[in-house]
C-alpha positions in Angstrom: -17.4 -57.1 60.8 -19.7 -54.5 62.3 -18.6 -51.8 64.7 -20.7 -51.7 67.8 -19.6 -49.0 70.2 -20.7 -49.2 73.8 -20.0 -46.4 76.4 -16.3 -47.4 76.7 -15.3 -50.1 74.2 -15.8 -51.7 70.9 -17.3 -55.2 70.7 -14.7 -56.6 68.3 -11.0 -56.6 67.7 -9.5 -53.5 66.0 -7.6 -53.8 62.7 -3.9 -53.6 63.3 -3.0 -51.4 60.4 -3.6 -47.7 59.9 -5.6 -48.1 56.7 -7.7 -50.8 58.1 -8.6 -48.6 61.1 -9.7 -45.8 58.7 -11.8 -48.3 56.7 -13.6 -49.8 59.7 -13.8 -46.8 62.1 -13.5 -43.2 60.7 -11.7 -41.9 57.6 -9.1 -39.4 58.8 -10.0 -36.2 57.0 -11.0 -32.8 58.3 -14.2 -32.8 60.3 -16.9 -30.5 58.9 -20.1 -30.9 60.9 -21.6 -32.1 64.1 -22.4 -35.6 62.9 -18.8 -36.3 61.9 -17.6 -34.7 65.1 -19.9 -36.8 67.2 -18.8 -40.0 65.5 -15.1 -39.1 65.8 -15.6 -38.3 69.5 -17.2 -41.7 70.1 -14.4 -43.6 68.4 -11.7 -41.5 70.2 -13.4 -42.2 73.6 -13.6 -45.9 72.7 -9.9 -46.1 71.7 -8.7 -44.1 74.7 -10.4 -46.5 77.1 -8.4 -49.4 75.7 -5.0 -50.3 77.1 -4.0 -52.7 74.4 -3.4 -50.5 71.4 -0.7 -51.3 68.9 1.7 -48.6 67.6 -0.5 -48.2 64.4 -3.7 -48.0 66.5 -2.0 -45.3 68.8 -0.9 -43.4 65.7 -4.5 -43.5 64.4 -5.9 -42.3 67.7 -3.4 -39.4 67.8 -4.3 -38.4 64.3 -8.0 -38.6 65.1 -7.6 -36.5 68.2 -5.7 -33.9 66.2 -8.6 -33.7 63.7 -11.0 -33.3 66.6 -8.9 -30.5 68.1 -8.7 -28.7 64.7 -12.5 -28.9 64.5 -13.0 -27.5 68.0 -10.5 -24.7 67.4 -12.2 -23.7 64.2 -15.6 -23.9 65.6 -15.2 -22.5 69.2 -11.8 -21.0 69.9 -11.7 -18.8 66.9 -14.6 -16.8 68.3 -12.7 -16.0 71.6 -15.9 -16.1 73.5 -16.3 -16.0 77.2 -17.4 -19.3 78.7 -21.0 -18.1 79.3 -21.3 -17.0 75.7 -20.0 -20.3 74.5 -22.5 -22.0 76.7 -25.3 -19.9 75.3 -24.1 -20.8 71.8 -24.1 -24.5 72.5 -27.5 -24.3 74.1 -29.0 -22.5 71.1 -27.3 -24.9 68.6 -28.9 -27.8 70.4 -32.2 -26.1 70.9 -31.9 -26.1 74.7 -32.9 -23.4 77.2 -32.1 -22.5 80.8 -34.3 -25.2 82.2 -32.6 -27.8 80.0 -29.3 -26.5 81.3 -30.5 -27.0 84.8 -31.5 -30.5 84.1 -28.1 -31.3 82.6 -26.5 -29.9 85.8 -28.9 -31.7 88.1 -30.8 -28.6 89.4 -33.4 -27.0 87.2 -33.2 -23.5 88.6 -29.4 -23.5 88.4 -29.5 -23.2 84.6 -31.2 -19.8 84.6 -29.0 -18.5 87.4 -25.9 -19.4 85.4 -27.2 -17.8 82.2 -28.1 -14.6 84.0 -24.7 -14.4 85.6 -26.0 -14.9 89.1 -23.9 -18.2 89.5 -20.6 -19.2 88.0 -19.7 -22.5 86.5 -18.0 -24.8 89.0 -15.4 -27.4 88.0 -18.2 -30.1 88.3 -20.5 -28.1 86.0 -17.7 -27.7 83.5 -17.0 -31.5 83.4 -20.7 -32.2 83.1 -21.2 -29.7 80.2 -18.1 -30.9 78.4 -19.3 -34.4 78.5 -22.8 -33.5 77.5 -21.8 -31.4 74.5 -18.8 -33.6 73.7 -16.3 -30.7 73.8 -13.1 -30.0 75.7 -13.6 -28.7 79.2 -11.0 -26.1 78.4 -13.6 -24.2 76.4 -15.4 -23.3 79.6 -12.3 -22.0 81.4 
């Protein structure tokens, strides 16, 4: 059985038991890097989009989300950065610049204006950035 994740769902039935979910999807352990984080986020997004989860599947999802939150806290919240500083960090980590930020937000010149403090992040910007970087929107508030 191969896991094929599309934007919102898996292309096969999920195992019913907690251990089976770990074997097929993602072993529940602390997340230590961007690769593990990205995989955990994709699986969590896929599971959240389903409305037919069993109790064990819901428990697995809850545990996975807790691991994701722990990773985000250790990586981002511990620094107690202002949203713009966090944004600059994420851009640097992903080798992006102000022009790239503008493209993410749909207006090339907007990226530089935000980075220079001439424009603030709107709610729409925050949602787009959170989705792009696979982080919680709360980090930008």
